[in-house]
N, C-alpha and C positions, 0 to 999 in steps of 0.2 A: 498918257497913262496907258491907254488900250495899246500902242505901240511896244511899250515896256514889259505890259504884261504879255504881249505874243511872244516876245524873246524870252521870258523867263519862265512860260508854264511847260517849256520841255520838261522832259524827265518825270512828270509828275507820276507817282503810282496810285491808279485808282483804288487796287487792293487795299493799299496800306491805310487810304483816307476811309474808304468802307470799314474796315477794321475798328478805327478810332471811333467812326459816327455808329458803328453797332455797340461797341463796350461803353462809349460815352453815355449813349442812349439807356443802356441798361443800367447802368450805375446811377445816373441821372433820375431815372424812374424810379428805383429802388428808394432812392434818399428823398424825395419829394412826396412819394405815396408814403411812405413811413412816418415822416413829418405831418402829413395832412390828416392820416388815420388816426395819430396821436390825438390832434386836436377835437377831431372829430367823435372819437369814442370816450375821450376825459371826463364830458359831461356826464356820462352812466355813472362814474365813480365818484365824482367829485360834488355833482349837484345837490345841495342838501335841502330840505324840506322848503318848500316855497314860501312857508309860513313862519319859519322859525330863524331868529336872528343870527348870523353867524356867531361861531364860537360859543355856541351853546350846547351843552351836553347833558346826557341824562345819565344819572346814578343811581344804583340800586344795591343793596347789602348783598354780597357774595354768599351763595347757598353752597355749606358743604358739611364736612363731618369732621373736620380739624376740630382740636381742642378750643383755639381762639376763635372759632366761628360757630360751632355747633351751640344750641341752646339760644341762641340770640335772638331777639324779635327781628322779624324782617321790616317792620315800621320804622319811621324817624321820629326820634323825640323833640321835644323843643330844644332841649340843651345841645342834641346833634346836631341840628340846624345851626345853632349858635356858634357851635365850635368850627362848622363850614363854613359860615360867613367871617369868622374870625382871619381865617389863612388868605395871605397877602397875593396870592397868585389866583383867588377868586373873586371876580368882581362883585357879583351877586347871586343870591340864591333865592330859588322859588320852589314851591312843593305842588305836587300833584293832587287835587281833590277829586276825590272819587263820588259818583251819585250813590246814595245809600238807599235807593227805592227801584222799583221795577220798571223796566221800560222795553217796550216791543217797536219794531218798525218796520215798513213795508218800502223796500228800494226798486223803484221803476227807471227804466233807461228807454225814451222812446217809446212807451206804452208797453215796454216788456218787462215783466215784473221779474227781478234779480232774486230777491229773497224775501221772506216775511218771518221774522223770528226776534228773539229776546237780543238786546242790545246791551253794550257797556259805555257810560259815560265817564269821561274826564273833563278837568280844566286845569289851566295852568295861569298863572300871573298875566295879564294884559301886557306888562312891560316886555316879556319875551316872544310876544307876537309881532311878526313883521308883517302885519296887515292894516290897512286903513281903519282906523276905530269907527269910521262910517259905516264900514261893513261889518266888523266885528263888534256889536253892540246890541244888547237886548234890554228891551224896556220891561221891567218885570208884570208878568200880566199878558205880556203879548203873545200873539199867535205863530210870529215866524222866528226859528231860531237859527242863527248862523251856526253852520257846522264844517269841522276839517275832517274831510274822511280817509280812512285808510285807502292806500293805493290797490291794496289786495282786492276790494270791491269791484274796481274799474278793470283790473287785470281779469277777474273773474268772468265780467261781462266780455271784454275785448277778446279774450282766447276761447270762450265759451260759448256763451249765448250769441255774441255777434257773427261768429263763424258759422254755428249751426244753422242759425234762422236767418243769414244773408243781410245781416244789418250793418251800419257802419260802426267803424271803431270811434271812440271818443277820446279827447284828451282833456288839458287842462283848460284849453280855450272855449271848450264846449260844455262848460259845467250846467248852463242851462237846460240841457238835455236831461238833466237826472231830476228826478221827482223822490224826494222822503218824507214819508208820513210816519208821524211819532205817536204813540201813546205812552202816557206816563201814568202809573197807580201807585199808590200809597197812602197811607193816614187815612184812609178811608174816601180818597178822592181819585178820579179820575180824570184826565183832558187830554185833549189831542192837539198836536201841533205840526206844523208844517217845517221841514228842516231845509234851508238855503244853504248849499254846497259853496263854500268861498275860497278852498284850497283842498291839496291832497296832502298826505303824509306817506312817507315810505318808512319812517321809524315808529310810527304808532299802530298799535294793534287796536286800538280802541278809538271811540268816536271822540273827537273834543269840541266842547262848545264853550263860549264865555265864561268867563268867571264869575260874571254877574248873574246869568243864568243859572250857573250851578248853586250858586248861594242862594238865589230865589227858591229853586226848585227842592232844593234838602231842607230848607225852612218849610216848605207848603207840603211835601209830601213825605218827608222822614225828620219831623223838628227834633225826635228824640235819640237819634243816631248821631254818633260823633267818632270818626274812626282817623287815625293817624295815618301819615302819606306813606306809602311802600316806594315812591320814587323822589325823586329829588331833581330838579332841574339848576344847572349852574351855567353860567356867563363867566369865560376863562378869557386869560391873554392868549393861551396856546393850548389847543387840546393835546399837542404831541410833547408838552414841558415834562421833562423826567420828574421834576418836582412833584409835579401834580401827579404823575403816575405812580411814584413812591408813596405819597401820601393816601392815593387810594388804597394800593396794596398793603400799607401798613394798618388801614384801619377795615379791613374787609370790605373794602368798596370795589365796585369795577363798573367800568364806562360803559356805556351803550356798545354792544358788538359790531353794529351797522357802522358806526364811524371807523372803529378800529380796523374791521375788514376793508373797508373802503380805503384807507391809507395803505395798507399792505397791498391789495390789488393795485392801486395806482403807482406804487414802487415798484413791482414786477412789471407792470407795464411799460413805464419809464426803461426799464432794463432791457425788456426785450426790444422794443423801438430802437432804442440804440444801439443793441448788437445789430439789427437790420441796416440801419443806417449806415453803421461802421463800415459793413460788407458793402454796402453801396459807394460809399466815398473810397473804399479800396479800388474798386473796379473803376471808379473815375479817376481816380490816380494813376491807374496803369493804362487808361486810355488816354490820358494827358501824356503820359510817356509816350506811347506811341505816335501821337501826334507829333511830339516835338523831334521824335528819332525820324519820322518822314519828312518834316520840313528841314532837319539838320542832312538829311541825304540829298534832298533837294537842292540845297544850297550849295552843299559839297560839289554835285553834280556840275553845276551853273557857276561855280567860284570863277573859272576865267573871265565868264560874260560880266560877273558882276563887278571884278576889278577893272575892266574896262570901262564900264559904266561909270564907276567912283573915278576914275583916271579923267574921263572927258568932261565931268564936272557935276555928275548928278550926286545928289545929296544922300547920305546914308538914309534919313527918313523917306526919300523918295523911293531909292532901291527898295525898301525894305517893307514900304506899304502894300505890294500885291500879297505878298506873303500874309500880313498881317490882317487884311480884309479876307484872305482864303480862310485862316483859323477863326476869324469873328462870324463869318457867314454860317462856317460849320458849325461852331456853337450856338449860333442862335437858331438855326434848324434843329439841333438836338434839343433844345430847351422847348421849341414850341411841339413838335412830337411829343415830348417827354410830359408836358402839360396835358395835352390831348389823351395820352394815355392814362394819366392821374384821373382824367373826370371820368373815363370809362371804367376803371377800377373803382373808384368813389361811387360812381352811381348805383354798381353792383352790391358794394357792401353796406351804403346807406340804405338799400331796401330791406337788407336783413337787418339792421339795427331798428330800422323804422318799425319793423313787425314786432319786433321784442320790445321795444320801447318807445312807444308814440309819441311820448312828451318830452323826447330827446329835441334840443334846437336842430332848426336845420343845418346851421354851420356856414360857412364860406370858404370858398376856395383859395381866398387871400393867403392863407398860410404857406400854400405850396407854390403859388405865383410870387411872392415875395422872397421866399428861399431860393426858388429858381432863378429869379433876376439877380441875387445877390452872388449865387454861384457862378453865374454868366458874367457876372461884371468880374470877379475875382478872377477867373481861369482867362478871359479874354486879355485882362490887365497884364497876366503874368506872359502868356502868349506874346504881345506887343514886346515887351520888355525883354525877353529872352531872344526874340527874333534880331530886336533892334541892336542886342550885345554882339550877336553871331556876326551880322554884316559889318558892325564896327570892327569886329576882330579879323575880317577880311580884309580891310581897308589897311590895318595896322600890318 
C-alpha cells in the first residue's frame, strides 16, 4: 500500500486541496452552527410555563369599538362557559377565580427586598396545573401558601437589583432563595401568610395560588363578594387549529398573545436558520465539486500508471483505495475543525442568551455532532463511489 501510494501521489495539487478544505470547512461550520443555534435558542420561544399543562390556552373577550363587540360584558357567564365546553375541539374548560379582598406582599431575595406593595391573586382549577399536588396543596387555615410567581419579578431582580448590588442571579432551580410574606385583609379580618414559590409563569401577570386557598380565603375575607371570571382556560387538541381560531374570531374571543407571538417568532426563526443552512450547503456542495475535480485531474494525470497497475493484477478497489483514503482524511479533518469552531461560536452566543434568559436549559452539542457525522458519512460515501467509478472507467 505504501509503495502504491508513493507511485500515485505525484501531481497532487496542494492548492486545490487547500481550497477544498477551506470551502468545505466554511460550509460545514455554517450548517452545523446554524443547526446547533436553532436547537439552543428554540426553548426561548417554545418552552411554556413550567406549571401549565401542554396545549392549554388562555382566552379573553376581545375589547374593541365594533358593533359586534362594544357594549358586551368582559366577563364570562355560565352559559358562555357551557357553550365553550360543548365544542368538539375543546377538551375541557376552566375559569380563573379572582381574589375579592386586599392583599399586600413583601418579596425578598437573598435578604434583599425587591418590593412591598399590593398584589393580585388568581387561581385556576387544579387539573390544569402540571405540578405535584403534594407541592400544590393548601390546608384551610394553614400559614404557608404555594405560589406561582410571574417571571417579571425575577427579571426585575436579575437585571436590576442583582447587577447593581453585585448579587447572584437566580433561576427556577434556586427558588429557595425567595422569601414572600403576604398580608390579607377583609371582612374585618387580617392574617399573615408565608408564600412558598413552586414555579414561575411567563404568561401570568398575577400571582397564582391553589384553588383550595382561593376558595377558603374568599369565603373568609370576602364572603359577600361574587364576581364572574374575565378569563377562561381551555385545554385543546391543537392551539394552531384553524377551526379553533375561526371559532374564537367569530365569537369575539382572543387567545393569549404570548403563545401566538411565540409561534410566529418560531416560524421566522426556522425560516432564517433554513436560509443560512442552505447557504452553507451550497458552499459545501461547491467544495465537494472542487474535491472531485482535483481527484479527477489527479487520476487523469496518473492514467497511464493506473492502467499498468490494473494490467499487472491490481484490483480496482486497491488502486482506488489511496484516493478514497485521501478524501476520507480530508473530510474527517474538516469535521473535527468545524465542530471545534461550533464549540467556540456556541460558547459566545450561549453566554449572551444565558444573560438574557437565565432559566434556559444548557442544551447539548449532540445536534451539531450528529449532523456533522451524518454529512461526513454521506459525503465520504459519495467520494468513494465516484472515485471507484472513475477507476473502473479507466480500466474499461
